[in-house]
C-alpha positions as CSV (number, residue, x, y, z in Angstrom):
1,M,-18.8,-6.3,-6.1
2,Q,-18.3,-4.3,-2.9
3,S,-20.9,-4.2,-0.2
4,S,-22.1,-0.7,0.7
5,A,-22.7,-1.8,4.3
6,K,-20.5,0.0,6.8
7,P,-18.4,-1.9,9.3
8,T,-19.8,-1.6,12.9
9,V,-18.1,-1.6,16.3
10,S,-19.4,-3.8,19.0
11,N,-19.8,-2.6,22.6
12,A,-18.7,-6.0,23.9
13,P,-15.5,-6.1,25.9
14,L,-12.4,-6.6,23.9
15,A,-10.8,-10.1,24.0
16,A,-7.1,-10.4,24.2
17,P,-5.8,-10.7,20.7
18,A,-4.2,-13.9,19.6
19,F,-0.5,-13.8,19.5
20,R,0.8,-13.0,16.1
21,V,4.4,-12.7,15.0
22,P,4.9,-9.1,13.8
23,E,5.4,-8.5,10.1
24,I,8.7,-6.9,9.1
25,L,8.0,-4.2,6.5
26,A,11.2,-2.6,5.1
27,P,11.6,0.5,3.0
28,A,13.5,-0.1,-0.3
29,G,14.6,3.2,-1.9
30,G,16.6,1.2,-4.5
31,R,17.9,-2.2,-5.5
32,E,20.5,-2.4,-2.8
33,Q,17.9,-1.9,-0.1
34,F,15.5,-4.4,-1.8
35,F,18.1,-7.1,-1.7
36,A,19.1,-6.3,1.8
37,A,15.5,-6.7,2.9
38,L,15.2,-9.9,0.9
39,Q,18.4,-11.4,2.4
40,S,17.4,-10.3,5.9
41,G,14.1,-12.1,5.7
42,A,11.7,-9.2,5.6
43,D,8.1,-10.1,5.1
44,A,7.5,-7.2,2.8
45,V,9.1,-4.1,1.2
46,F,7.5,-0.8,0.3
47,L,9.0,1.0,-2.6
48,G,8.2,3.8,-5.0
49,L,8.1,4.0,-8.8
50,K,10.3,6.5,-10.6
51,Q,7.1,8.5,-11.3
52,F,4.2,8.9,-8.8
53,N,6.5,9.0,-5.8
54,A,7.0,11.5,-3.0
55,R,10.6,10.5,-2.5
56,G,12.2,12.0,-5.6
57,R,15.7,11.7,-4.3
58,A,15.6,8.0,-3.8
59,E,16.8,5.6,-6.6
60,N,13.2,4.2,-6.9
61,F,12.1,1.5,-9.3
62,S,11.0,1.2,-12.9
63,L,8.3,-1.2,-14.0
64,E,11.0,-3.2,-15.7
65,D,12.8,-3.5,-12.4
66,L,9.6,-4.8,-10.8
67,K,9.1,-7.3,-13.6
68,E,12.5,-8.7,-12.7
69,L,12.3,-8.4,-8.9
70,A,8.7,-9.5,-8.2
71,P,9.2,-13.2,-9.1
72,L,12.3,-13.2,-6.8
73,A,10.3,-11.7,-4.0
74,R,7.5,-14.3,-4.5
75,Q,10.1,-17.1,-4.5
76,Y,11.2,-16.0,-1.0
77,G,7.7,-15.1,0.3
78,M,8.3,-11.4,0.4
79,K,5.5,-9.0,-0.5
80,I,6.0,-5.9,-2.6
81,L,3.9,-2.8,-1.7
82,V,4.2,0.1,-4.1
83,T,3.7,3.6,-2.8
84,L,1.5,6.0,-4.7
85,N,1.7,8.5,-1.9
86,I,1.3,11.6,-4.1
87,L,-1.4,14.1,-4.9
88,L,-2.2,13.5,-8.5
89,K,-3.0,16.0,-11.3
90,E,-5.8,15.3,-13.7
91,A,-3.4,15.2,-16.7
92,E,-1.5,12.3,-15.0
93,L,-4.5,9.9,-14.9
94,P,-3.8,8.2,-18.3
95,R,-0.2,7.5,-17.3
96,L,-1.4,6.2,-13.8
97,R,-3.9,3.9,-15.6
98,E,-1.0,2.4,-17.6
99,E,1.2,1.9,-14.6
100,L,-1.5,0.4,-12.4
101,A,-2.3,-2.1,-15.2
102,E,1.3,-3.1,-15.2
103,L,1.5,-3.3,-11.4
104,Q,-1.6,-5.5,-11.4
105,W,-0.1,-7.7,-14.2
106,I,3.2,-7.9,-12.3
107,G,1.3,-9.0,-9.2
108,V,2.4,-6.6,-6.5
109,H,0.7,-7.3,-3.2
110,A,-0.8,-3.8,-2.7
111,V,-0.5,-0.1,-3.5
112,I,-0.2,2.4,-0.7
113,V,-2.4,5.4,-1.4
114,Q,-2.6,8.9,0.1
115,D,-5.1,10.6,-2.2
116,L,-8.8,9.6,-2.0
117,G,-9.2,10.5,-5.7
118,V,-6.5,8.0,-6.6
119,A,-8.2,5.5,-4.3
120,R,-11.5,6.0,-6.1
121,F,-9.7,5.7,-9.5
122,I,-8.2,2.4,-8.4
123,R,-11.4,1.1,-7.0
124,E,-13.3,1.9,-10.2
125,N,-10.7,0.8,-12.7
126,F,-8.7,-1.9,-10.9
127,P,-11.1,-3.4,-8.3
128,T,-8.9,-6.4,-7.6
129,L,-5.8,-4.3,-6.8
130,R,-5.4,-4.3,-3.0
131,M,-5.1,-0.8,-1.4
132,H,-3.5,0.2,1.8
133,A,-4.1,3.7,3.3
134,S,-0.9,5.7,3.8
135,T,-0.2,7.4,7.0
136,Q,-0.3,10.5,4.9
137,L,-4.1,10.0,4.4
138,A,-4.2,11.3,8.0
139,V,-6.6,8.8,9.7
140,H,-6.8,9.9,13.3
141,N,-9.5,7.8,14.9
142,L,-11.6,4.7,14.7
143,A,-14.3,6.4,12.6
144,G,-11.6,7.3,10.0
145,V,-10.4,3.7,10.0
146,L,-13.9,2.4,9.5
147,E,-14.5,4.9,6.7
148,A,-11.3,3.9,5.0
149,V,-12.3,0.2,5.2
150,A,-15.7,1.0,3.7
151,Y,-13.9,2.9,0.9
152,G,-12.0,-0.3,0.0
153,F,-8.7,0.0,1.9
154,R,-7.5,-3.4,3.2
155,R,-5.0,-2.0,5.6
156,V,-4.9,1.5,7.3
157,V,-1.7,3.0,8.6
158,V,-3.0,5.6,11.1
159,A,-1.5,9.1,11.3
160,R,2.0,9.4,12.8
161,E,0.8,12.0,15.4
162,L,-1.2,9.4,17.3
163,T,0.1,7.9,20.5
164,A,-0.5,4.4,21.9
165,Q,-3.0,5.7,24.4
């Protein structure tokens, strides 16, 4: 069960973060890119399904592909993140439910979501499925990050327009 408490920000001075090795996340538009990422030691790949994907020109992946590739990725310690970075139509929800059930069974690490309606659908129907907020969700500030976390997102990729300052 999720807590309804909102995360808070302290006014205490920020401590220097502990050194962490950056995670290598590679795009995989098809099998060739998936295997290149795997052989290169990527920590994770993000990829799209043939349906529910904004990158229609990419090769993309079927659920059958993922059933084959997920055990291989796990064997090498590579996470699979599936992009659901689309705006969904009401009529597509039954098909999305089926695909999410399969993704959960396959054991993908997370789904990357753009649409808050899709996020709510996932949260209500697949509460153990990890969600990452896509850059396309357009989170531009700390308040947006905190709201996304309260909504159930485990990772937030902020908007591309932001600078480091």
